TORPA-701668 format. One line per 5 residues: number of its first residue (from 1); their letters; for each residue x, y, z of C-alpha. Coordinates in steps of 0.25 Angstrom, whole numbers, m for minus. Example, Ala and Ser with C-alpha at 12.3 -4.5 7.8 and 13.67 -1.06 7.14 Angstrom:
// residues 2
1> as> 49 m18 31 | 55 m4 29
// end
This chain:
// residues 239
1> mtgai> m85 m55 m740 | m83 m52 m726 | m87 m60 m714 | m85 m60 m699 | m75 m70 m693
6> clpsh> m81 m77 m680 | m71 m83 m671 | m75 m94 m662 | m78 m90 m648 | m65 m97 m642
11> ermwy> m57 m89 m652 | m63 m75 m649 | m55 m65 m640 | m62 m57 m629 | m56 m44 m624
16> plvql> m61 m38 m611 | m68 m25 m612 | m60 m13 m608 | m66 0 m603 | m60 11 m610
21> rpaga> m58 24 m602 | m59 38 m608 | m47 44 m613 | m49 56 m603 | m48 47 m591
26> cvsdi> m35 41 m595 | m29 55 m597 | m34 59 m583 | m27 47 m577 | m14 50 m584
31> freid> m14 65 m579 | m18 60 m565 | m6 50 m565 | 3 62 m570 | m2 71 m559
36> eelrr> 0 61 m548 | 15 59 m553 | 17 74 m553 | 12 75 m539 | 21 63 m535
41> dnllk> 33 70 m541 | 29 83 m534 | 28 77 m521 | 41 70 m522 | 48 83 m526
46> lwsry> 41 90 m515 | 46 79 m505 | 60 79 m510 | 60 94 m509 | 53 96 m495
51> gryvv> 53 82 m489 | 64 85 m480 | 57 97 m474 | 44 89 m472 | 52 79 m464
56> avaav> 59 90 m456 | 46 97 m453 | 40 83 m448 | 52 81 m440 | 51 95 m433
61> aliia> 36 92 m431 | 39 79 m424 | 50 85 m415 | 41 97 m411 | 30 87 m408
66> ggvva> 39 79 m400 | 44 91 m392 | 30 95 m389 | 26 82 m384 | 39 82 m375
71> wqahq> 36 96 m370 | 22 92 m367 | 27 80 m359 | 37 88 m352 | 26 98 m348
76> lserr> 17 87 m343 | 28 82 m335 | 31 96 m329 | 17 98 m326 | 16 85 m318
81> aqsar> 29 88 m310 | 23 102 m307 | 10 96 m303 | 17 87 m293 | 25 98 m287
86> yagal> 13 107 m286 | 5 96 m279 | 18 94 m270 | 18 108 m266 | 3 108 m262
91> alara> 6 96 m253 | 17 104 m247 | 8 116 m244 | m2 107 m238 | 8 101 m229
96> gktad> 12 114 m224 | 25 115 m232 | 21 128 m238 | 35 133 m240 | 39 121 m248
101> aatvf> 26 121 m256 | 28 136 m259 | 42 133 m265 | 36 122 m274 | 24 131 m278
106> asiar> 33 143 m281 | 42 134 m290 | 30 128 m298 | 25 143 m300 | 39 147 m306
111> egggy> 39 135 m315 | 26 138 m322 | 17 127 m328 | 3 123 m324 | 5 123 m309
116> silas> 13 136 m308 | 1 145 m306 | m5 136 m295 | 8 135 m288 | 9 150 m288
121> fedaa> m4 152 m281 | 0 141 m271 | 13 148 m269 | 7 161 m266 | m3 155 m257
126> llama> 8 149 m249 | 15 162 m248 | 3 169 m243 | 1 158 m233 | 15 160 m228
131> gdhkg> 12 175 m226 | 20 180 m239 | 9 188 m245 | 18 196 m253 | 24 183 m259
136> avavy> 10 178 m262 | 6 191 m268 | 18 190 m277 | 14 176 m282 | 0 180 m284
141> dsiav> 3 192 m292 | 13 185 m301 | 1 175 m305 | m8 187 m307 | 1 193 m317
146> asgvd> 5 180 m324 | 1 181 m339 | 0 166 m341 | m9 163 m329 | m24 162 m331
151> ptfrd> m32 175 m327 | m40 168 m316 | m27 164 m309 | m21 178 m311 | m34 184 m305
156> lalvl> m33 174 m293 | m19 178 m291 | m22 193 m291 | m34 190 m281 | m24 182 m272
161> svmqs> m13 193 m273 | m23 203 m268 | m28 195 m257 | m13 193 m252 | m10 208 m253
166> tpead> m23 214 m249 | m19 218 m234 | m7 227 m240 | m12 230 m254 | m17 243 m258
171> pqati> m32 241 m259 | m34 250 m272 | m23 241 m278 | m31 229 m274 | m43 234 m280
176> srlap> m36 237 m293 | m30 223 m294 | m43 216 m291 | m51 225 m301 | m50 216 m313
181> ltapg> m54 204 m305 | m67 210 m300 | m73 210 m314 | m85 201 m316 | m81 187 m321
186> npwrp> m68 186 m314 | m67 174 m305 | m60 181 m294 | m70 193 m294 | m77 190 m281
191> taael> m63 189 m273 | m58 201 m281 | m70 209 m277 | m69 206 m262 | m54 210 m262
196> taaak> m58 223 m269 | m69 226 m259 | m59 224 m248 | m49 233 m255 | m60 244 m256
201> lklge> m64 242 m242 | m49 245 m238 | m50 257 m247 | m62 262 m239 | m72 260 m250
206> akaal> m82 253 m241 | m94 255 m251 | m86 249 m263 | m82 237 m254 | m96 235 m249
211> alyks> m101 235 m263 | m91 224 m267 | m94 216 m255 | m109 217 m258 | m107 213 m272
216> laddl> m98 201 m268 | m109 196 m258 | m119 196 m269 | m110 189 m279 | m115 175 m281
221> taprs> m102 171 m289 | m93 175 m277 | m89 164 m268 | m98 162 m256 | m87 166 m245
226> lrara> m84 178 m253 | m98 183 m254 | m100 180 m239 | m87 189 m236 | m93 200 m245
231> aemaa> m106 200 m238 | m100 201 m224 | m91 213 m229 | m103 219 m236 | m111 218 m223
236> alap> m100 224 m215 | m98 236 m225 | m113 239 m226 | m117 253 m221
// end
């Protein structure tokens, strides 16, 4: 005869419920751990093989970055020093010490840098004021052909060179030099056109000069003083 044995409640043993995971999940965890171990081993192998190169590259990068920062600081210091010398040269020129000012301007122009072009223009202007027109033309021409100079400054230097050499220059050569500057849109077109008209007048081409002067007199984009001069010349040349 079979029967069930019932124990008193105080003698019964209770076990917490355990949630069983699927067998597939356990296998997946095992493979994940193996994969992570393999990655860790590969990284360690790579580091042992190439780590010194990584450190070397990082060191070189730091050295280069430090050099760039040092060079930028040096350039800033040079620009500040050049700025102070340029301002000093302007003060000398205003005080009438043009020879001393020209010396400083010429020195800055030879050095290059942010103030070199401005110094070249100032140097040429002082040479012209002193009556050395050939010297001024030489400085302006050097600016006009400098490849690293903004085209606007190169064109201005060309205009100023023509203005300094006009009395002795061949008028046909003057017209040829100024031709690119007379194109629409060039900021120095009105001045170049006025100088071209004067050169044509010197060649005896009065009608061509008159046409240019009339055009300039009606050009609202030209400076007022230039338009006034052009109107006077057009009136004088009118038949």
